[in-house]
C-alpha positions in Angstrom: 12.9 44.5 -1.2 15.7 43.4 -3.4 15.3 40.5 -5.7 17.1 37.2 -5.1 19.6 37.9 -7.9 20.4 41.4 -6.5 21.0 39.9 -3.1 23.3 37.2 -4.6 25.3 39.9 -6.4 25.5 42.1 -3.3 26.7 39.3 -1.1 29.2 38.2 -3.7 30.6 41.7 -3.9 31.0 42.0 -0.1 32.4 38.5 0.2 35.2 39.3 -2.3 35.9 42.7 -0.6 36.3 41.2 2.9 38.2 38.2 1.6 40.7 40.3 -0.4 41.1 42.9 2.3 41.8 40.2 4.9 44.6 38.9 2.6 46.1 42.4 2.3 46.1 42.7 6.1 47.6 39.2 6.5 50.3 40.2 4.0 51.1 43.3 6.0 51.3 41.2 9.2 53.7 38.8 7.5 55.9 41.6 6.1 56.0 43.4 9.5 56.7 40.1 11.3 59.6 39.3 9.0 60.9 42.8 9.2 60.7 42.8 13.1 62.3 39.4 13.3 65.1 39.3 10.8 66.5 42.8 11.0 68.4 44.7 13.6 65.2 46.5 14.2 64.2 43.6 16.6 66.4 45.2 19.3 64.3 48.4 19.3 60.8 46.9 18.8 58.5 48.1 21.6 55.7 46.3 23.2 53.3 48.7 21.6 54.5 47.7 18.1 54.0 44.0 18.9 50.5 44.9 20.3 49.8 46.7 17.0 50.9 43.5 15.1 48.6 41.4 17.3 45.7 43.8 16.6 46.4 43.5 12.9 46.2 39.8 13.2 42.9 40.0 15.0 41.6 42.4 12.3 42.6 39.8 9.6 40.8 37.0 11.5 37.7 39.2 11.9 37.7 40.0 8.1 38.2 36.4 7.2 35.3 35.3 9.5 33.0 38.0 8.0 33.9 36.8 4.5 33.1 33.2 5.5 29.8 34.4 6.9 28.9 36.2 3.7 30.0 33.1 1.7 27.6 30.9 3.8 24.7 33.4 3.2 25.6 33.4 -0.5 25.5 29.6 -0.7 22.1 29.6 1.0 20.8 32.2 -1.5 22.1 30.3 -4.4 20.4 27.1 -3.2 17.1 29.1 -2.8 17.5 30.4 -6.3 18.1 26.9 -7.6 15.0 25.7 -5.8 12.8 28.4 -7.2 13.9 27.7 -10.8 12.9 24.0 -10.6 9.7 23.3 -12.5 6.9 22.4 -10.3 4.2 20.1 -11.7 0.8 19.8 -10.2 0.5 16.7 -8.0 -3.0 16.0 -9.3 -1.8 15.9 -12.9 0.9 13.4 -11.9 -1.6 11.2 -10.2 -3.9 11.2 -13.3 -1.0 10.1 -15.4 0.0 7.3 -13.0 -3.6 6.0 -13.0 -3.9 5.7 -16.8 
């Protein structure tokens, strides 16, 4: 089993991979959309090309949702790591100090 720090590093890596790749796909969708709309190419764009554009948009949404899921898991792991680093005193020792 991986340590908590290794899991945090692993999820951080995959979060950034999915997030950056989703931005690349969205940039491609934006460029193709502008190209299809503002050029004479709009007269010969087929339904299959528009369907491909839609599939690219769905891919970008999927990648972004996966990145957000990894970010959520990463935040939970960081909270668990912060909880495990807190010093835990013994309750009996605290009670003895309160009584004195």
